[in-house]
C-alpha positions as CSV (number, residue, x, y, z in Angstrom):
1,M,0.0,0.0,0.0
2,R,1.3,3.4,-0.9
3,P,2.0,6.0,1.8
4,L,-0.8,8.2,3.0
5,R,-1.0,11.0,0.5
6,F,-1.6,14.5,1.7
7,A,-2.4,17.3,-0.9
8,L,-1.4,20.8,-0.1
9,A,-2.6,23.9,-1.9
10,Q,0.1,26.1,-3.4
11,G,-0.2,29.8,-2.7
12,L,-1.5,31.7,0.2
13,L,-2.4,28.8,2.5
14,L,0.8,26.8,2.0
15,N,3.1,28.4,4.7
16,E,0.4,28.2,7.4
17,A,-0.5,24.6,6.4
18,L,3.2,23.6,6.6
19,G,3.4,25.3,10.0
20,A,0.4,23.3,11.2
21,L,1.8,20.0,9.9
22,R,5.2,20.7,11.4
23,A,3.6,21.5,14.8
24,I,2.0,18.0,14.9
25,G,5.2,16.3,14.1
26,L,5.1,15.6,10.4
27,D,8.3,16.0,8.4
28,V,7.6,18.8,5.9
29,S,11.3,19.7,5.4
30,G,11.2,18.6,1.7
31,V,8.3,20.9,0.8
32,T,9.6,24.2,-0.5
33,P,7.0,26.9,-1.2
34,G,7.5,28.0,-4.8
35,G,9.7,25.0,-5.5
36,R,9.4,22.7,-8.5
37,R,9.0,19.4,-6.7
38,L,5.3,18.6,-6.7
39,V,5.4,15.1,-5.0
40,V,7.5,15.0,-1.9
41,D,8.4,12.1,0.4
42,G,7.6,13.0,4.0
43,G,8.3,9.7,5.7
44,E,4.9,8.5,7.0
45,V,3.1,10.6,4.4
46,E,3.7,11.7,0.9
47,F,2.9,15.3,0.0
48,V,1.4,16.5,-3.3
49,L,1.4,20.1,-4.2
50,A,-1.3,21.4,-6.5
51,R,-3.3,24.5,-7.5
52,P,-5.9,25.4,-4.9
53,S,-8.8,24.9,-7.3
54,D,-7.6,21.3,-8.1
55,I,-7.1,20.1,-4.5
56,A,-10.8,19.1,-4.0
57,T,-10.7,17.1,-7.2
58,Y,-7.6,15.2,-6.1
59,V,-9.2,14.2,-2.9
60,E,-12.6,13.4,-4.3
61,R,-11.2,11.1,-6.9
62,G,-8.8,9.4,-4.5
63,A,-5.5,10.7,-5.9
64,A,-5.0,12.1,-2.4
65,D,-6.3,10.8,0.9
66,L,-6.2,14.0,2.8
67,A,-5.8,17.7,2.0
68,I,-5.7,21.2,3.5
69,V,-7.8,23.4,1.3
70,G,-9.9,26.6,1.7
71,K,-13.6,26.3,2.3
72,D,-14.1,28.6,-0.7
73,V,-12.7,25.8,-3.0
74,L,-15.1,23.3,-1.5
75,L,-18.1,25.6,-1.9
76,E,-17.2,26.3,-5.6
77,S,-16.3,22.8,-6.5
78,G,-19.1,20.9,-4.7
79,A,-16.6,18.0,-4.3
80,R,-17.7,15.0,-2.3
81,V,-15.2,15.0,0.5
82,I,-15.4,14.7,4.3
83,E,-14.6,17.9,6.2
84,L,-12.7,16.9,9.3
85,V,-11.3,20.0,11.0
86,D,-11.7,23.8,10.6
87,L,-8.1,24.9,10.9
88,G,-9.0,28.5,11.4
89,F,-6.3,30.2,9.2
90,G,-6.7,31.7,5.8
91,A,-9.9,33.6,6.7
92,C,-11.7,35.3,3.9
93,R,-15.3,35.9,2.7
94,F,-17.4,35.4,-0.4
95,V,-19.2,38.7,-0.9
96,V,-21.5,40.5,-3.4
97,A,-20.1,43.9,-4.3
98,A,-21.2,46.8,-6.4
99,P,-20.2,50.3,-7.3
100,R,-20.9,52.6,-4.3
101,G,-23.6,54.4,-6.1
102,A,-25.6,51.2,-6.7
103,V,-25.4,49.8,-3.2
104,E,-28.3,51.8,-1.9
105,R,-30.6,49.8,-4.2
106,S,-32.0,46.9,-2.2
107,L,-32.0,43.4,-3.6
108,D,-35.8,43.5,-3.8
109,E,-35.5,46.4,-6.2
110,Y,-33.3,44.4,-8.5
111,R,-36.0,41.7,-8.7
112,H,-38.0,44.0,-10.9
113,L,-35.2,45.3,-13.1
114,G,-34.7,42.2,-15.3
115,T,-31.5,40.2,-15.4
116,L,-28.6,41.4,-13.3
117,E,-25.2,40.8,-14.7
118,V,-22.7,39.4,-12.2
119,A,-19.0,39.0,-12.9
120,T,-17.1,36.3,-10.9
121,K,-14.4,33.7,-10.9
122,Y,-16.8,31.6,-8.8
123,P,-19.9,30.9,-11.0
124,N,-21.3,28.0,-8.9
125,V,-21.2,30.0,-5.6
126,A,-22.7,33.1,-7.3
127,E,-25.5,31.2,-9.2
128,R,-26.5,29.2,-6.1
129,H,-26.6,32.4,-4.0
130,F,-28.8,34.4,-6.3
131,R,-31.1,31.4,-7.1
132,E,-31.7,31.1,-3.4
133,R,-32.5,34.8,-3.4
134,D,-34.9,34.3,-6.3
135,I,-33.0,37.0,-8.3
136,A,-32.4,36.4,-12.0
137,V,-28.8,36.9,-12.9
138,E,-26.5,36.4,-15.9
139,I,-23.2,35.1,-14.7
140,V,-20.2,36.6,-16.5
141,K,-17.2,34.2,-15.9
142,V,-13.9,36.0,-15.6
143,A,-10.5,34.5,-14.9
144,G,-8.8,37.6,-13.5
145,S,-9.8,40.5,-11.2
146,A,-13.5,40.8,-11.1
147,E,-13.3,44.3,-9.6
148,V,-12.8,45.9,-13.0
149,A,-16.0,44.5,-14.5
150,P,-18.5,47.1,-13.1
151,L,-16.0,49.9,-13.9
152,V,-16.0,49.1,-17.6
153,G,-19.6,48.1,-18.0
154,L,-19.0,44.4,-18.2
155,A,-21.3,43.6,-15.3
156,D,-23.5,45.3,-12.7
157,W,-22.2,43.5,-9.6
158,I,-19.5,41.1,-8.8
159,V,-19.1,38.0,-6.5
160,D,-15.6,37.8,-5.2
161,L,-13.5,36.4,-2.4
162,V,-12.1,39.1,-0.1
163,A,-9.9,39.1,3.0
164,T,-9.5,42.8,3.9
165,G,-11.7,44.5,1.3
166,R,-8.9,46.9,0.4
167,T,-9.1,46.1,-3.3
168,L,-12.8,46.7,-3.4
169,R,-12.4,50.1,-1.7
170,A,-9.5,51.0,-4.1
171,N,-11.9,50.5,-7.0
172,D,-14.8,52.4,-5.4
173,L,-16.8,49.2,-4.8
174,A,-18.7,48.4,-1.6
175,I,-20.0,45.1,-0.2
176,V,-23.8,44.5,-0.7
177,E,-23.9,41.4,1.3
178,E,-21.8,38.5,2.6
179,I,-22.5,35.1,1.1
180,A,-20.2,32.8,3.2
181,S,-17.0,32.8,5.2
182,S,-14.1,30.6,4.5
183,T,-11.1,29.2,6.4
184,A,-8.7,26.4,5.7
185,R,-10.1,22.9,6.2
186,L,-8.7,19.4,6.7
187,V,-10.6,17.1,4.3
188,A,-10.5,13.4,3.4
189,N,-11.5,11.1,0.7
190,P,-14.5,9.1,2.0
191,A,-13.1,5.7,1.0
192,S,-9.7,6.5,2.4
193,Y,-11.2,7.7,5.6
194,H,-13.0,4.4,6.0
195,L,-10.2,2.1,4.8
196,R,-7.2,3.9,6.4
197,R,-8.8,5.3,9.5
198,R,-6.1,4.0,11.8
199,E,-3.5,6.1,10.0
200,I,-5.8,9.1,9.5
201,A,-7.4,9.4,12.9
202,P,-4.3,10.3,14.9
203,L,-3.5,13.1,12.4
204,V,-7.0,14.4,12.7
205,E,-6.8,14.4,16.5
206,R,-3.5,16.2,16.5
207,L,-4.6,18.9,14.0
208,A,-7.9,19.4,15.9
209,A,-5.9,19.9,19.1
210,W,-3.6,22.3,17.3
211,A,-6.5,24.3,15.9
212,A,-8.2,24.5,19.3
213,A,-5.0,25.7,21.1
């Protein structure tokens, strides 16, 4: 049987994820943020580095047994994984934002204005949110900064992930409402969690204790 495989998201969460794993006694010395090695031997576990948006897929399809990934990725992907521990770091929020002059209009008003155009990198989160609100929207999928979309007439509002909100303010946008909050989560593949629970359970307990400290 191969070593327990632990996927880690490259980018903003990686340093804190490595700190958490180091704190519970795992050997993460071979993992170098920004490095080229994407599969790293960590002794009792094997680490796999991937883009944040791909992590949930790796775990869902069994290419990794465990992962540390943002709740935002889980909300957007809808991946069938088991959430085990809220690790508490990497806090951010999904929000609806609009130009300051448009914020005063209530969501009820927009129900009567026809289709609202919403630019976002997170189409599933956005579509689900507005459907629950019973507001007709046209999702405009963008890959880069959504903040520019209302400024150039591409969309009326945006749905984006924010931490401090500084970029919104710099572009004269304001938050209309918050959709959901996000922090880093420890997740597992359901089959792995069942079949390799003896290996996984101690890691879960140690990370839960670390997060609660």
